[in-house]
C-alpha positions in Angstrom: 0.0 0.0 0.0 1.4 3.4 -0.9 2.2 5.9 1.8 -0.5 8.3 0.6 -3.2 5.6 1.3 -2.3 5.2 5.0 -3.1 7.4 7.9 -0.3 9.8 9.0 -0.7 8.4 12.5 -3.0 5.9 13.9 -6.0 7.5 15.6 -9.6 6.4 15.4 -12.1 9.3 15.1 -14.5 7.8 17.7 -17.2 10.3 17.0 -17.3 9.7 13.3 -17.0 5.9 13.6 -19.8 5.9 16.2 -22.1 8.0 14.1 -21.6 5.8 11.0 -21.8 2.5 12.9 -25.6 2.5 12.7 -25.5 3.2 8.9 -23.6 0.0 8.0 -25.8 -2.2 6.0 -26.5 -5.7 7.2 -24.2 -8.4 5.5 -27.3 -10.0 3.9 -28.2 -6.7 2.3 -24.6 -6.2 1.1 -24.6 -9.7 -0.3 -27.9 -9.1 -2.2 -26.5 -5.8 -3.5 -23.3 -7.5 -4.7 -25.3 -10.2 -6.5 -27.5 -7.6 -8.1 -24.5 -5.7 -9.5 -22.9 -8.9 -10.8 -25.8 -9.1 -13.2 -24.4 -6.0 -14.8 -21.0 -7.6 -15.1 -21.7 -9.6 -18.3 -21.4 -7.9 -21.7 -24.2 -10.0 -23.2 -26.7 -9.0 -20.5 -25.7 -5.4 -20.9 -26.1 -5.5 -24.6 -29.7 -6.9 -24.1 -30.5 -4.2 -21.5 -29.1 -1.4 -23.7 -31.2 -2.7 -26.6 -34.3 -2.8 -24.4 -33.9 0.8 -23.4 -34.8 1.7 -27.0 -37.7 -0.6 -27.7 -39.8 -3.6 -26.5 -38.4 -6.6 -28.3 -39.0 -10.3 -28.7 -36.4 -13.0 -28.2 -35.8 -13.4 -32.0 -35.3 -9.6 -32.4 -32.9 -9.6 -29.5 -31.0 -12.6 -30.8 -30.6 -10.9 -34.2 -29.6 -7.5 -32.8 -27.2 -9.0 -30.2 -25.7 -11.5 -32.6 -26.5 -14.3 -30.2 -28.5 -17.6 -30.4 -32.1 -17.6 -29.3 -31.1 -20.1 -26.6 -28.4 -17.8 -25.2 -30.7 -14.8 -25.2 -33.4 -16.8 -23.5 -30.9 -17.8 -20.8 -29.9 -14.2 -20.2 -33.5 -13.0 -20.2 -34.3 -15.5 -17.5 -31.6 -14.1 -15.3 -32.6 -10.5 -16.0 -36.2 -11.3 -15.1 -35.1 -13.1 -11.9 -33.5 -9.8 -10.8 -36.6 -7.8 -11.9 -34.6 -5.8 -14.4 -36.9 -6.6 -17.3 -40.6 -7.4 -17.7 -42.4 -9.5 -20.3 -45.7 -9.0 -22.2 -47.5 -11.7 -24.1 -49.1 -10.8 -27.4 -50.6 -13.9 -29.0 -47.8 -16.4 -29.4 -45.1 -13.7 -29.0 -43.5 -12.5 -25.8 -42.0 -9.0 -25.8 -39.5 -7.8 -23.3 -38.8 -4.3 -21.9 -36.9 -2.7 -19.1 -38.8 -3.3 -15.8 -38.9 0.4 -15.0 -37.1 3.8 -15.2 -34.7 2.7 -12.4 -33.0 0.3 -14.7 -32.6 2.9 -17.4 -31.2 5.3 -14.8 -28.6 2.7 -13.6 -27.4 2.3 -17.2 -27.5 6.0 -18.1 -25.6 6.9 -14.9 -23.0 4.3 -15.5 -22.4 5.5 -19.0 -22.2 9.1 -17.9 -19.7 8.1 -15.2 -17.6 6.3 -17.7 -17.7 9.2 -20.1 -16.3 11.7 -17.5 
């Protein structure tokens, strides 16, 4: 660890530590949050999510646009649905997918803005 990343001298700021102690998230919540963000760690899933921010699409359309097999897209959609990042709508024999809500769009947009800075 570089010298700039260590304290100049060891001293715990008791007042600050005490005030923040109650704000520490429970380990279960941190674990759930970690799993949630892992979903965004796969380029194929991100490609699907970024496509769905523009239009409601069926599996075949997503497979063609993402240059993936229908089976691979279906597998990714199942995971995205499990984390409530997308929703589905049946129209006859077709199922169309879209982002679950504006929060998902905000996560993607904020991440892209952060990366562009």
